[in-house]
C-alpha positions in Angstrom: 45.2 145.4 65.2 45.2 146.8 68.7 47.4 149.9 69.0 49.2 148.6 72.1 50.2 145.4 70.5 52.1 146.8 67.5 54.4 149.0 69.7 54.7 146.1 72.2 55.9 143.9 69.3 58.5 146.5 68.2 59.8 146.9 71.8 59.9 143.1 72.4 61.9 142.6 69.1 64.4 145.3 70.1 64.8 143.7 73.6 65.5 140.4 72.0 68.0 142.0 69.7 69.8 143.6 72.6 70.2 140.2 74.3 71.7 138.7 71.2 73.9 141.7 70.2 77.1 139.6 69.7 75.3 137.1 67.5 73.5 139.8 65.5 76.8 141.6 64.9 78.3 138.4 63.6 75.3 137.9 61.2 75.6 141.5 60.1 79.3 141.0 59.3 78.5 138.0 57.2 75.8 139.8 55.2 78.2 142.7 54.6 81.0 140.4 53.5 78.7 138.5 51.1 77.3 141.7 49.6 80.7 143.2 49.2 82.1 140.1 47.6 79.2 139.9 45.1 78.9 143.5 44.1 82.0 145.4 45.3 82.8 147.4 48.3 81.1 150.7 47.4 77.7 151.1 49.0 76.8 153.9 46.5 76.8 151.4 43.6 76.0 148.2 45.5 72.5 148.4 46.8 72.7 145.0 48.7 75.8 146.3 50.5 74.0 149.6 51.3 71.1 147.7 52.9 73.5 145.4 54.9 75.4 148.3 56.2 72.1 150.0 57.2 71.1 146.9 59.2 74.5 146.9 60.9 74.2 150.6 61.8 70.7 150.1 63.3 72.1 147.2 65.3 74.7 149.7 66.8 77.6 147.9 65.2 80.8 150.0 65.4 81.9 151.8 62.2 85.4 150.2 62.2 83.8 146.7 62.5 81.5 147.5 59.6 84.5 148.7 57.5 86.5 145.6 58.3 83.7 143.4 57.1 83.5 145.5 53.9 87.2 145.2 53.3 87.2 141.5 54.0 84.3 140.9 51.6 85.9 143.0 48.9 89.1 140.9 49.1 87.5 137.5 49.4 88.5 134.8 47.0 85.9 133.3 44.6 85.5 130.1 46.6 84.7 131.8 49.9 81.1 132.8 49.1 77.9 132.0 50.9 74.6 131.2 49.2 71.4 133.1 50.0 68.6 130.6 50.6 65.1 131.2 51.8 63.2 128.4 53.5 59.5 128.2 54.3 57.7 126.3 57.0 55.0 126.2 59.6 55.0 126.7 63.4 52.6 125.7 66.1 49.0 126.4 65.2 49.8 126.5 61.5 51.6 129.9 61.7 53.5 130.6 58.5 57.3 131.1 58.8 59.9 132.4 56.3 63.6 132.0 57.1 66.3 133.9 55.2 69.8 132.3 55.5 73.3 132.8 54.3 75.1 129.4 54.2 78.2 127.7 52.9 76.7 124.3 53.5 73.1 123.9 52.3 72.8 120.3 53.7 73.8 121.4 57.2 71.5 124.4 57.2 68.4 122.5 56.0 69.0 119.7 58.4 69.5 122.0 61.3 66.3 124.0 60.5 64.3 120.8 60.0 65.4 119.6 63.4 64.7 123.0 65.1 61.3 123.2 63.6 60.4 119.6 64.5 61.5 120.1 68.1 59.5 123.3 68.3 56.2 121.9 67.1 56.6 123.0 63.5 57.6 121.6 60.1 59.4 122.5 56.9 57.3 123.5 53.9 58.0 123.5 50.2 59.0 126.5 48.2 56.0 128.8 47.8 54.0 127.1 50.5 53.7 130.3 52.6 55.4 133.0 50.6 52.1 134.1 49.1 51.0 135.2 52.6 53.6 138.0 52.7 54.6 141.0 50.6 58.1 142.6 50.5 58.1 146.2 51.7 60.4 148.8 53.1 59.9 149.8 56.8 61.3 152.8 58.6 61.0 153.4 62.3 61.3 156.9 63.9 61.0 157.7 67.6 57.9 159.8 68.2 60.0 162.6 69.7 62.2 162.9 66.7 59.6 164.2 64.2 56.2 165.7 63.9 53.4 164.4 61.7 53.6 167.5 59.5 57.4 166.9 59.0 56.9 163.3 58.0 53.9 163.9 55.8 55.9 166.5 53.9 59.2 164.6 53.6 58.2 160.9 53.5 55.1 161.1 51.3 56.8 163.5 48.9 59.7 160.9 48.5 57.3 158.1 47.8 56.2 156.5 51.1 53.0 154.4 50.9 51.8 154.8 54.5 52.7 156.5 57.8 51.4 155.0 61.0 51.1 157.2 64.1 53.1 156.4 67.2 51.3 154.2 69.8 52.0 155.1 73.4 52.7 152.4 75.9 52.9 153.8 79.4 55.6 156.4 79.5 57.0 155.3 76.1 55.7 157.5 73.3 56.3 154.9 70.7 57.5 155.2 67.1 56.3 156.4 63.7 56.2 153.4 61.3 56.7 154.3 57.6 56.0 151.8 54.9 57.4 152.0 51.4 57.5 150.0 48.2 60.6 147.9 48.1 62.0 150.0 45.2 61.3 153.3 47.0 62.8 152.4 50.4 66.2 153.9 49.9 64.9 157.2 48.4 62.4 157.6 51.3 65.0 156.9 54.0 67.5 159.2 52.3 65.0 162.0 52.1 64.2 161.6 55.8 67.8 161.6 56.9 68.6 164.5 54.6 65.9 166.4 56.5 67.9 165.8 59.7 65.3 163.4 61.1 66.9 160.5 63.0 65.9 157.0 61.8 65.9 154.4 64.6 65.7 151.4 62.4 64.8 150.5 58.8 65.2 147.9 56.1 63.5 145.6 53.6 61.1 143.2 55.3 58.3 140.8 54.6 54.9 141.9 55.9 52.0 139.4 56.3 48.9 140.0 54.2 47.0 137.5 56.4 47.4 136.6 60.0 47.1 133.3 61.9 45.3 133.2 65.3 46.2 130.0 67.1 45.7 129.5 70.9 47.8 131.6 73.3 49.7 128.4 74.3 50.6 127.8 70.6 51.6 131.4 70.3 54.0 131.1 73.2 55.5 127.9 71.6 55.9 129.8 68.4 57.8 132.7 70.0 60.2 130.1 71.6 60.6 128.4 68.2 61.4 131.8 66.6 64.1 132.4 69.2 65.6 129.0 68.5 65.6 129.5 64.8 67.3 133.0 65.2 70.0 131.4 67.3 71.2 129.4 64.3 74.3 130.9 62.9 73.2 130.5 59.2 69.9 132.3 59.8 69.7 136.0 58.9 66.0 136.9 59.4 62.8 135.2 60.4 59.3 136.3 59.5 56.0 135.0 60.7 52.3 135.8 60.4 51.2 135.4 64.0 48.4 137.8 64.9 49.9 140.9 66.5 47.7 140.9 69.6 48.9 137.3 70.2 52.6 138.3 69.7 52.2 140.9 72.5 50.5 138.4 74.8 52.9 135.6 74.1 55.9 137.9 74.7 54.8 139.0 78.2 
């Protein structure tokens, strides 16, 4: 992939997150409450809660708001739970889409997503129809100015990181280091980095495409609009797609 496009994609995603901060905080709170209800309120013993809190921190969610969500989840009654359901589908140009949700009404959620996909030129798929095109990995992002290559090679690789991608400059922006880990090693690598006093900008468990779709630019733009519409749904937590990274950058301009 072109160097410019990967950093442009990261920046575009962060700009979209900033515009939807209130909605993202609401979704983070829901994820924290569900994790706390299912596994208890201690992030040291509840890995799902630890990940949910990390996501909230990287979204700049206030500490007291995070704690309220933990407390609320820990004290929730048995009947107040949400189900974690993953849906698969296709966008314009046959781009693969995976949608992670937390819902208390499966019928509402699937009907809403089917409607959104249909209006956006996509369609729902069956379970397993696109999942094989992705692999689950840990990803950690660090601003270029916060660490040197030597530091990260010593700390991250020693802790079990699989790959370290160099920052990609975009104009005056120096970009970010991108560290990839196996899903099971993510927390150990992130912890080692933070213990070394290196500031992590963002991180988490994500689904990374193993193959990419290359539709037309017009179809790519329609896809990005569709992704925005899916993310606006209150039941949706995360959306993944396999649009070619160069096209993501072009379609986002």
